[in-house]
N, C-alpha and C positions, 0 to 999 in steps of 0.2 A: 617586879617583873613587868607590871603594866607600864611603868615609866620607861623601861628599856624598850618595850615593844613600840610605844609611842615615839620614842626617839629614833628607833630604827626605821619606822615608817616615814618619819620626817626627812631623813637623809638618804633613803633608799634610791631615789631617782638620781642616777649617775654615780652612786656610791654603794652599790649592792654589796660589795665585799665587806665594807665597814658595817653595814646594817646586819649582815649575816653574823659577823663577829659579836655584835651586841647581844644576839639571841642565843649564842652557842651554849650558854650554861643555865638557861632558864629551865626550871623544873616545876612540878606541881600542876595545878589546874591550867596554867597558861602555856604549858609545854606544847600541847597539840597545835595551838595557834602559832607559836614560835616556829615549830617544825614546818607547818604549812607555808608560812611566810618565807622561811629560809629556802624551801624548795622552789617557790615561785621566783625568788630573786636569783637563785642558782641557775635556774633554767634561762632567765634573762641573760645572765653572764655567758652561759653556753651559746645562746643565740647570737650575742654580740661577738663572741670569739669566733664563731663559725663564719659570721658575715665578714669580719676582718680578715680571716684566713682566705676566704674566697676572693677577696679584693687584693690579695697579695701582701697584706699588712701582717706579715708573719710575727715580728716582735710583739706587736700589739696583741695579736691573738694569743700568743704564748703567755704573755703577762697576765691576761685575763684568766686563762686557764689555771695558772699556778697560784692564783689568788684564792682558789677554792681549797679549803683545808682538808686534811685527811679524815677528820671526823664528820665531814659533810656526807649525807646519804648518797649524793651523786658523785662522790669522789672516784669511784671505780669507773663510772662512765667517762669522766673527765680524763682519767689516765688512759683509757682505751682510745679515746679520740686523739690524745697527744701522741700515742704510739703510732696510730694510723697516719697521722700527719707527718711524723718523722719518716715513716716507711715510704710514704708517697713522695716526700721531698727527696729522699735518697734515690729512689727509683727514677724520678724525673731528671735529677741532676746527672745521673749515670747515663740515661738515654740521650740527653742533650749533648753531653761530652762525646759519647759514642758516635752520634750523628755528625758532629763537627769533624772528628777524626776521619770518619768514613768519607765525608765530602772532600776533604783534603786529599784523600787517596783515590778519588774518583769512583768510589764504591757507592753509586747513587741509590741502588736498591736498599742497601743497609742503612744509609742515611734516612731514606724515606720511612722505612720500617720503624726506626727508633723515634723519629719525630711523631709518628702516629701513636706511640706508646705514652706520650706525655699527656698529663691530665688536661682535660678540656675545660679550663676556667680562666678568667681574664689574666691573672698574674702569670701563669705559665705560658699561655698563648702569646702574651706580649713579649715574654722573655725569648721565645723561640722564633719570633718574627724575622730577625736578621738572617739566621741560618736557613730558615724556610725559603726566604727570598733568594738566597744564594743557590739553593738547590733548584728552585724553579728556573733561575737564569741558566744554570749549567745544563739542565735538561733541555731547555729551549735551544741552547747552543749545540748540544749533541744532535738534536733533531735537524737543525740546519745543516750541520756537517754531513749527516747521513743522507739527507735529501740531495745535497750537492754531489756526493759521491755516486748516488744512484743515477742522477741526471747525466753525469759523465759516462757512466756505463752504457746508458741508453744511446749516447752519442758515439759509442765505441772509443771513447777516450780512456782506455783502461789504465794506462800508466798514471794519468792524472787522478783517476778514481782511487787507485791504490794509495797514492800519496796523501790524498784527502782523508781516506779511511784511517790512516795511522793516527789521526787526531782524536779518534774515538777511544773511550776507556776500554780496557780489557775485561773489566768486571761486568756482570749482568746489570741491566738488560742489554746495554749497548755492545758488550763484548760479543754476543751471539750475532748481532747484525753486522758488526765489524768483520767477523769471521766469514760470514756469507759473502760480503763484498770481496774479501781477499780471495775466497775460493773462485768467485766469478772472474776476477782478474787473472788468477792463475790458469783457469780453464781457457780463457781467451789467449793467453800467452802460449799455451800448449797447442791450441788450434793454429795460431799464427806460425809456430815453429814447424808443425806438421805440414802446413801449406808451403812454407819456405823450402822444407826438405823435398817435398813432392815436386815443387817447381824446379828446384835445382836438379833433381833426378831427370825431370823431363827435358830440361835444357841439355843435360849431359847426354841423354839418349839421342836427342835430335842431332847434337854435334857429332856423335859417333856415327850416326846414320849418314849424315852428309859427308863425313870423312871417308867412310867405306865406299860410298857412291863415287866420290871423286877419284879414289884409288883405282876403282874398277875401270873408270873411263881411261885412265892412263895405262 
């Protein structure tokens, strides 16, 4: 048993799994020391696995975790971490794919919400960078379109404002602002129509008056 412990201690640095395997069947007076060493090295493996996972080295992290045998006292903890990582990966992948589809459909709120659901550590943040930048670019573009439409409304260029507003998404949040511009354009058109009708009526009334006056003179 002592020879096994000595050998395990010699190779433990960088080969914790092999060292733990050497101590797995030690019994008798040396067993408490073997258990203590196994636990220490298992915790080191867990630490290395978690560090690899946080850096996005998922295969390396997984390989470290499955090197811990079922008879290890920390095996249950290992399995819980593996399950949590799997759940996190599935959730992150789902959120990322949903965000991509939402952006393609100009559903910017949905894209933003799903990007915010993704785990905040280097691997996942690096993975979502391209879609995040696309979202920022589209939001900036929508803001430019909206400001241009508003500027044309302020200048009474309602027809142009309406044409520009059609470039905005129908989904929130821009859909609401788009509808506001459309309503302003429609209100302006109704005012112009009312004015035109009133002016036409006035011209008609004046023409009738002049005609009546002319007839009376004759």
